[in-house]
C-alpha positions as CSV (number, residue, x, y, z in Angstrom):
1,M,-205.8,1.3,58.6
2,N,-203.3,0.9,55.9
3,K,-201.1,3.8,54.4
4,H,-203.4,4.2,51.4
5,D,-206.4,4.7,53.6
6,A,-204.6,7.1,56.0
7,S,-203.4,9.2,53.0
8,F,-207.0,9.3,51.6
9,L,-208.5,10.3,54.8
10,S,-205.9,13.2,55.0
11,D,-207.0,14.3,51.6
12,A,-210.6,14.1,52.4
13,D,-210.1,16.0,55.7
14,H,-208.2,18.7,53.9
15,I,-210.6,19.2,51.1
16,G,-213.6,18.9,53.5
17,H,-212.4,21.7,55.6
18,I,-211.7,23.9,52.7
19,V,-215.0,23.4,51.3
20,L,-216.6,24.0,54.7
21,G,-214.5,27.1,55.0
22,H,-215.8,28.6,51.6
23,L,-219.3,27.8,52.7
24,A,-218.8,29.6,56.0
25,L,-217.2,32.6,54.3
26,K,-220.2,32.7,52.0
27,A,-222.4,32.8,54.9
28,N,-220.3,35.8,56.3
29,D,-219.0,33.6,59.2
30,V,-215.4,34.6,59.2
31,E,-214.7,32.8,62.4
32,K,-216.1,29.6,61.2
33,A,-214.1,29.9,57.9
34,K,-210.9,30.6,60.0
35,Q,-211.5,27.4,62.0
36,H,-211.9,25.2,59.0
37,L,-208.9,26.8,57.2
38,L,-206.7,25.9,60.3
39,L,-208.2,22.4,60.5
40,A,-207.6,21.9,56.7
41,G,-203.8,22.6,57.5
42,D,-204.0,20.3,60.5
43,V,-203.7,17.1,58.5
44,Q,-201.2,14.3,58.4
45,G,-200.4,14.9,54.7
46,S,-200.5,12.7,51.6
47,P,-198.6,12.2,48.3
48,V,-201.0,14.7,46.7
49,L,-200.6,17.3,49.4
50,G,-196.9,16.6,49.7
51,S,-196.3,17.2,46.0
52,F,-199.0,19.5,44.8
53,G,-199.5,21.3,48.2
54,P,-202.8,22.7,49.5
55,G,-205.1,25.2,47.8
56,M,-204.8,28.8,48.8
57,L,-208.0,30.4,47.7
58,L,-209.7,30.2,51.1
59,A,-206.4,31.6,52.6
60,K,-206.5,34.5,50.1
61,Q,-210.1,35.3,50.7
62,L,-209.4,35.5,54.4
63,L,-206.4,37.6,53.9
64,E,-208.6,40.1,51.8
65,K,-210.7,40.3,55.1
66,G,-207.6,41.1,57.2
67,E,-207.1,37.6,58.8
68,R,-203.3,37.7,58.5
69,D,-202.4,35.7,61.7
70,T,-204.7,32.8,60.9
71,V,-203.3,32.6,57.3
72,I,-199.8,32.6,58.7
73,K,-200.7,29.8,61.0
74,Y,-202.2,27.9,58.1
75,L,-199.2,28.3,56.0
76,D,-197.0,27.1,59.1
77,E,-199.2,24.1,59.4
78,C,-198.9,23.3,55.5
79,A,-195.0,23.3,56.0
80,K,-195.5,19.9,57.9
81,F,-196.8,18.0,54.9
82,W,-195.9,20.1,51.9
83,K,-192.3,19.1,51.3
84,H,-192.0,20.2,47.6
85,D,-193.0,23.8,48.0
86,K,-189.8,25.1,46.6
87,G,-189.7,27.9,49.1
88,S,-193.3,29.2,48.3
89,L,-194.6,28.8,52.0
90,E,-191.6,30.8,53.4
91,T,-192.0,33.5,50.7
92,W,-195.8,33.7,51.3
93,I,-195.3,34.0,55.1
94,G,-193.0,36.7,54.6
95,E,-195.4,38.5,52.2
96,V,-198.1,38.1,54.6
97,K,-196.1,39.4,57.6
98,A,-195.1,42.4,55.5
99,G,-198.7,43.3,54.9
100,N,-198.8,42.3,51.2
101,M,-200.9,39.8,49.2
102,P,-198.8,36.8,48.0
103,D,-199.0,35.7,44.5
104,F,-200.2,32.3,45.2
105,G,-200.2,31.5,41.4
106,T,-201.6,28.0,40.5
107,S,-202.1,27.2,44.2
108,L,-205.3,29.1,44.2
109,H,-206.9,26.3,42.4
110,L,-205.1,23.1,43.6
111,S,-207.5,21.9,46.4
112,L,-210.4,20.6,44.3
113,N,-208.4,19.9,41.1
114,T,-205.9,17.6,42.4
115,W,-208.1,15.6,44.8
116,R,-209.6,12.4,43.4
117,V,-211.2,9.2,44.9
118,V,-209.0,6.1,44.1
119,P,-210.8,2.9,44.8
């Protein structure tokens, strides 16, 4: 497998788990949604994820359900591949630990908007 293929698979794994997490949450299966969020963060990374970062909508929705520990784990995992976060992850982790809802800004919409198939 070449570098491009590995990067594509990392993006696909991330997006796939985010989508499955949203579907699980829609079906009121919070445990399954949490699993998918953590699997979305447990990827190798890619140029897209490393630059734009992961989407945070599923994390926000789980925070709204009180799932702080899972979201903190996800944010910690994202730090492995999101190298250009400009301190966002650390700030958000601090906010979650303090019991607040972080302002995820444009990261609420990144997952599906930045992902694309490149032949």
